[in-house]
N, C-alpha and C positions, 0 to 999 in steps of 0.2 A: 504494500500500500504506500503510495506516494503522499507525503505530507505537504500540503500547500500552506505556506505561512505568509502572513501579511507583514509588511515593513512600512515604516513611516520615514520618508526621505526628507531632505532639507527643504524641499519646496512644500512640505506638508501634505503631499498627495499620498494616499495609501495605495500601494501597488502590490502585485504578486509577480514573482519571477519563477514560474514553474514550481519545482520542488526544492529550489535553492533559496535559502534564507540569505538576505543581504544584510550584513552587519555594517552600517554606514553605507558606503558605495564601493563597488568593485569595478573592474574594467568594463563591465556591461552597464554602467550607470545610466547611459542614455535611454535604456529601455524603461527606466522608471519615469521618464519625463516626456516621452515622445508624443503624448496626446495633450500636454499642457499648452495653454496659449503662449506662455513665456518661451517654451521650447520652440514653438512654431515661429515666433518672432526672431529668436536666436538663429534658427536654421535658415530663415529667409535672408537675414542679414549676411550670414556666411556665404550663401549662394550668390547674392547680389555682388559681393566684393571679390569672391574667389572661385565662383563656379565657372565651369568651362564655357557655358553658353552666354553668360552675362558679360558684356564688354563695356557698358556705359560707365560703371564705377571704376573699372580697371583703367580705362582711358583717362579718367580724372585723377587717378592715383589714390583713390579712397580705399583704405584698408581697415581691417578689424584688429583691435588690440590683441597682441599675440596670446595673452593668457585667456582671453575670451574665445579666440579661435580654437584653442586646444581644449577648452573645458566649459561646458554648459554650466556646471556648478559655480565656477568663478563668475561667469556672467550674471547668474541669478543672485549670487552673494553681493555683487556690486550694484546691480540694478534693483533688486527686490522684486516682489510680485507686481503685476500690473494693477494699478488702482481700480480700474473697471475694465470691462470687455471692450469699451470704446477707445482705450488707449493703445497706441503703438509706439515703437521705438522711434525717436527723433534725434537728429544731430542738431545741437544748438547752433554750431557754426556749420553751415551747409558745405563748406569747402574742406572741413576737417574730417578726421578719421572717426570711426566708431571706437570710443574709449570712455572710461568712467567719467572723465571731466567734461566730455562733449556730448553725452547722451542723457536722455530723460525719457520718461513715459509721457506722451502728450496725446491730446485729442486731435482730430482732423482740423478743428477750428484753430487750435493753438499752432498746429503745423503750418496751416495756410498763412498765418501771420509771420512765419519764419521763412517765407520763400524769398529767393534772391531777386525776383521781379517786383516785389512790393516797394512802394514809394512812401517813405515817411515824410510828413510835412510838419514843421513847427510854425504855429500861428498864434500870436499873442501869448507866447511863453508856454504853450502846450503842444506836445508832439503826439501825433496819431497817424495811423495809416491813411492814405488818400481816400480809400473806400469808407473809412469811418468818418472822416470829415464830410464826405458827400452825404452820408446818412444823417449826420448831425445837423447839417444845413438844409436837408431836404432837396438835394440836387442830385441828378444822376451822376454816376461815376464817369460816364463818357463825357459829360459836360465839364466836369472838373479836369479830367485828363486833357481834353481839347483846349481848355482855357490856359492851362499850364504850358502846354506845347506851343501855344500862340504867344506866350510871353506876358500874359496878364498879371498884374500885381495881385497878391493874395486877397486883398479886399474885394476886388472885382471877381476873382475866381469863385469866391464863396457867396457872392451876391445873388439875389433871386432874379436879377435883370436878364433878359433874353438878348444875348450877344450874337445870335446866329446871322442877323442881317448886316451887322457892322463888320467892316473890314479893318484890319490892323496893318 
């Protein structure tokens, strides 16, 4: 009769490994995590940067911290569990590598604010994204972008006046 035992691993998931009891983790530790959301994020991160078919991150020189690349447990120790199922791994500096000082769990909304094509505008001592200023003043994002591109001063960019017929 094979005895199946339960073990509790570092990520607090209770798992079974056939008839072998895992005291801590052994060389097959990945089997205890392969269904966790954190493991899926870790695996996707490794594939993006070091997988054979993915070249975008390789061309940009983005790599995974060597301890994370070798060990899911180290990744989980540094990052901790996902706060919610809506969180995914995000690089704070989009040009930087995946490492403890440059990564966080973030929602899609937080990640969209961290895009390289976002434009921050400081107006009357307050800094916000261009899209947030548009929403604040009740103007379309397209109008704000167009006015900035045409060289309008910020007072006119954020005014409710219709500038479409005027030429600069």
